[in-house]
N, C-alpha and C positions, 0 to 999 in steps of 0.2 A: 893732603886730602884732595887738592885739585888734580894732582897727577893721577891718583887712583880713579877719580871720576872721569877724567879724560880717557884713560885706558879702558875703563868699563864701557863708555859710550862708543869708543872706536871699535871695540870687540862686538858690541851689539850691531853697529852699522855694518861691520865686516860680515857678520853672520847673516844679517838680513839681505845683503847684496847677493849672497850665494844661495839663498833659499828661493830664488825666483823659479818660475815654471820652466820646464824643458822647452827649448827652442827648436822647432822643426825647420831645419835648413833646406831639406829637399825631400820630396815624396813623389814617387812615380810608379806607375803600374807597368808590369812586364808580363807578357808582351803588350805593346801599346795598342795593337788592334787584334785581340784574340779571336779565335774561332770558338765555336761551342764545344770543341773537343780539347781545347788548350787549358793547361793549368795556369792560373793567374797568380802573380805574386806582387806584393807591395814592397818596394825597395825604399828604405828611408835612411836619412842622415839626420840625427838629432844631437843638438849641442846640450850638454849638461854643464851646469856651473861648478859641479864638483865631480870627482872621480865616481864612476858608477857603471852599471850594466843593465841590460834588459832583464827585468825580474819575471814578468809574465806578459803573455799576449793573448787577447781574447778576440775572436771573430764571431760576430753575430749577424745573421741575415734576416731582414724583415722586408719581404716583398722585393722591391727594387732598390732597397737601401742596404749597403754592407757597412757595418760598423766595425772598425778595427781599433782596439784599445790596447796600447802598449804601456806598461808601467815600468818605469826605470828606477832602480835602486840607487840612491845617492849615498855618498860616504862623507865622513868628516874631513877628508883630504880636500883642501880648497885649491884644486887645480882643474881648470876646465878640460873637458874631454868631448870628443865626437864619438857617437855610437852609431855604427852602420848595421842595419838589420834587414833581413829578408823574411817577410811574413807571407805564408801561403794563405790565399783567400779563396781558393777553390776553383772548380770548373763550373761555369754558369751557362744557362740557356741563352738563346738568342734574345737580345733586347738591350735596353739602355739602363744603366745602373748608376747610383750615386755612392761613392765610397767616401765615408767619413773617417778620417784617421785622427785619433786623439792620443796625445802623449801625456801620460800622467807621471808624477814623480812621487816617490816615497821619501820620507825624511830619513836622515842618517840614524836617528834613534828608533824608528819604527820600520822593521823590515817588510811590513805588509803595505800594500798600496792604500793610501789614505784618500786618494782621488781629490786632493785639494788643489794642487798646482797643476794646471793643465794648459795645453796648447792644441789647436785643432786646425786641420786643413781638409778641404772637400775636393774630391777628384771625380771626374766623369769617366765612365767605362761603357763602351759600346761593344757588345759581343755579337758577332755575325755568324750565320750558319756556314760551316765549312763545306764549300761546294766541291763536289767531285765531278770532273768532266770526263765523260766516257765518249770516246770517238771510235767509230767504225772505219775511219779513213786512215788507218795506219798502213804503212808500207814497209815491206821487208828491206832492210838496209844491207845485212849480210847474214850468212849462215856458215857456221863452222862445225867441224867434228871435234871429238874430245881431245885431239892432239893440237887443236888451235888452228888448223889449216882451213882455209875457205873450202867449202864443199857444195856440191849439188845434192839433190835428193838421192840418197843411197839407201836401198832397202836393208833392213836388219842392222842399222847403225844408229847410235844416239847422236842427234844433231842439236845444236843450239842456234835459235833464230833470234836476231836482233832487229827491232823495229824503230821507225823514226820518232815515235813518241816516248822512247826511252825504256820501253818494256822489252822483255825477252821471254822466250819459252823454250823448253826442251821437248824435242819430238823424237819418236821412234816409229819409223815407217815399216810395217810388216808386209812381207811379200807373200 
């Protein structure tokens, strides 16, 4: 009887140790300093106490707060695992945002998220306007014809002009 009770208590303890919430090891935003035209992603590393995978991901935006909720499916296999995920959180306007990343777990018996075991991390996000600098101070670096030879202005010939700001243009001079 004592042996049966000891085995039962050890199994309950063992099961309880592996039903803890998912542990967020790392969470970061990419790119770190996005412009208002960049797609922003949350890259995360979450430790699960049992084998599992990402079951669902929900992104909700309320003003300047972005809530990212990832639910991880756990299994009855008691082997710890790291889950690496990339979650798209959108393209955002210029401003400061708070990103709240919450990791939920589902039990091995319930394939749906029960939102009971959780872990959370809060990240800051600053989006800046993507500035385009236009300069009229560009200088011609070289000019070539279609065979790749450097050329002067030749009428009725297609020429490619390269400028010091990295731009180029094709020109056709009509005589």
